[in-house]
C-alpha positions as CSV (number, residue, x, y, z in Angstrom):
1,M,-193.3,65.4,161.6
2,T,-189.6,65.8,160.8
3,E,-186.6,64.4,160.9
4,S,-184.8,66.2,163.2
5,A,-188.6,66.3,165.6
6,M,-188.7,62.4,165.6
7,G,-184.4,61.8,165.6
8,A,-182.5,59.8,163.2
9,L,-184.1,57.4,160.7
10,R,-182.6,54.2,160.3
11,F,-183.8,51.2,158.1
12,V,-183.3,48.0,159.2
13,A,-183.2,44.6,156.8
14,Q,-183.5,41.8,158.8
15,L,-183.6,37.9,157.7
16,K,-185.9,35.7,160.6
17,G,-183.5,34.2,162.7
18,G,-181.0,36.9,161.3
19,Q,-178.8,39.7,162.7
20,P,-180.3,43.5,162.2
21,Q,-178.6,45.6,159.5
22,S,-179.1,49.1,160.0
23,F,-179.2,51.3,156.8
24,S,-179.9,55.3,156.0
25,N,-182.7,54.4,153.5
26,P,-184.7,51.9,152.7
27,Y,-183.5,51.4,149.2
28,D,-180.3,49.9,150.8
29,A,-182.2,48.1,153.4
30,M,-184.4,46.4,150.3
31,S,-181.4,45.5,148.6
32,A,-179.0,44.1,151.6
33,L,-181.6,41.3,151.3
34,L,-181.6,40.6,147.5
35,G,-180.4,36.9,146.7
36,T,-181.4,35.6,150.1
37,E,-184.2,33.5,150.7
38,G,-186.9,32.8,153.8
39,E,-189.0,35.5,155.5
40,A,-187.4,38.9,155.9
41,D,-188.6,42.0,156.9
42,V,-187.7,45.6,156.2
43,F,-188.4,48.5,159.4
44,V,-188.2,52.1,160.1
45,E,-186.6,53.1,163.5
46,T,-186.7,56.2,165.4
47,D,-185.7,57.3,168.7
48,E,-189.2,56.4,169.5
49,G,-189.5,52.8,168.6
50,R,-189.6,50.8,165.6
51,D,-192.3,50.3,162.9
52,A,-192.5,47.4,160.1
53,L,-192.6,48.2,156.4
54,L,-192.0,45.5,153.9
55,H,-192.9,41.7,154.9
56,R,-191.4,39.1,152.7
57,D,-193.0,35.7,153.1
58,S,-191.4,31.9,152.6
59,A,-192.2,32.1,149.0
60,G,-190.5,34.8,148.3
61,V,-193.3,37.3,147.9
62,W,-193.2,41.1,149.7
63,S,-196.3,42.6,151.2
64,E,-196.3,46.1,152.9
65,V,-197.6,46.0,156.5
66,D,-200.1,48.0,157.9
Protein backbone atom coordinates (compact mmCIF):
# COMPACT_ATOMS: atom_id res chain seq x y z
CA MET A 1 0.00 0.00 0.00
CA THR A 2 1.39 3.41 -0.91
CA GLU A 3 1.68 6.35 1.44
CA SER A 4 -0.98 8.25 -0.49
CA ALA A 5 -3.39 5.32 -0.13
CA MET A 6 -2.82 5.20 3.64
CA GLY A 7 -2.72 8.95 4.19
CA ALA A 8 0.22 10.78 5.69
CA LEU A 9 2.65 8.77 7.78
CA ARG A 10 3.74 10.31 11.07
CA PHE A 11 6.31 8.88 13.45
CA VAL A 12 5.74 9.60 17.11
CA ALA A 13 8.31 9.51 19.92
CA GLN A 14 6.97 9.37 23.45
CA LEU A 15 8.54 8.96 26.87
CA LYS A 16 6.38 7.04 29.34
CA GLY A 17 4.08 9.63 30.91
CA GLY A 18 5.32 12.35 28.53
CA GLN A 19 3.85 14.29 25.64
CA PRO A 20 4.10 12.70 22.18
CA GLN A 21 6.32 14.39 19.57
CA SER A 22 5.49 13.90 15.88
CA PHE A 23 8.08 13.57 13.08
CA SER A 24 8.10 12.84 9.35
CA ASN A 25 10.57 9.93 9.63
CA PRO A 26 11.50 7.28 12.21
CA TYR A 27 15.12 8.43 12.53
CA ASP A 28 14.11 11.85 13.83
CA ALA A 29 11.66 10.21 16.24
CA MET A 30 14.40 8.00 17.68
CA SER A 31 16.88 10.91 17.77
CA ALA A 32 14.44 12.90 19.89
CA LEU A 33 14.72 10.20 22.56
CA LEU A 34 18.54 10.11 22.65
CA GLY A 35 19.89 11.45 25.91
CA THR A 36 16.64 10.72 27.75
CA GLU A 37 16.08 8.04 30.37
CA GLY A 38 13.26 5.66 31.15
CA GLU A 39 10.72 3.79 29.09
CA ALA A 40 9.89 5.16 25.66
CA ASP A 41 8.11 4.16 22.48
CA VAL A 42 8.23 5.02 18.79
CA PHE A 43 4.96 4.65 16.89
CA VAL A 44 3.89 5.04 13.28
CA GLU A 45 0.55 6.81 12.80
CA THR A 46 -1.70 6.87 9.77
CA ASP A 47 -5.24 8.09 9.33
CA GLU A 48 -6.34 4.56 10.29
CA GLY A 49 -4.55 4.42 13.65
CA ARG A 50 -1.28 3.91 15.50
CA ASP A 51 1.12 0.94 15.54
CA ALA A 52 4.09 0.52 17.87
CA LEU A 53 7.47 0.12 16.14
CA LEU A 54 10.05 0.21 18.93
CA HIS A 55 10.04 0.08 22.73
CA ARG A 56 12.82 1.08 25.12
CA ASP A 57 12.62 -0.52 28.55
CA SER A 58 13.65 1.08 31.85
CA ALA A 59 17.18 -0.36 31.45
CA GLY A 60 17.59 1.48 28.13
CA VAL A 61 17.33 -1.60 25.91
CA TRP A 62 15.50 -1.07 22.60
CA SER A 63 13.40 -3.86 21.10
CA GLU A 64 11.25 -4.18 18.02
CA VAL A 65 7.51 -4.48 18.68
CA ASP A 66 5.75 -7.30 16.84
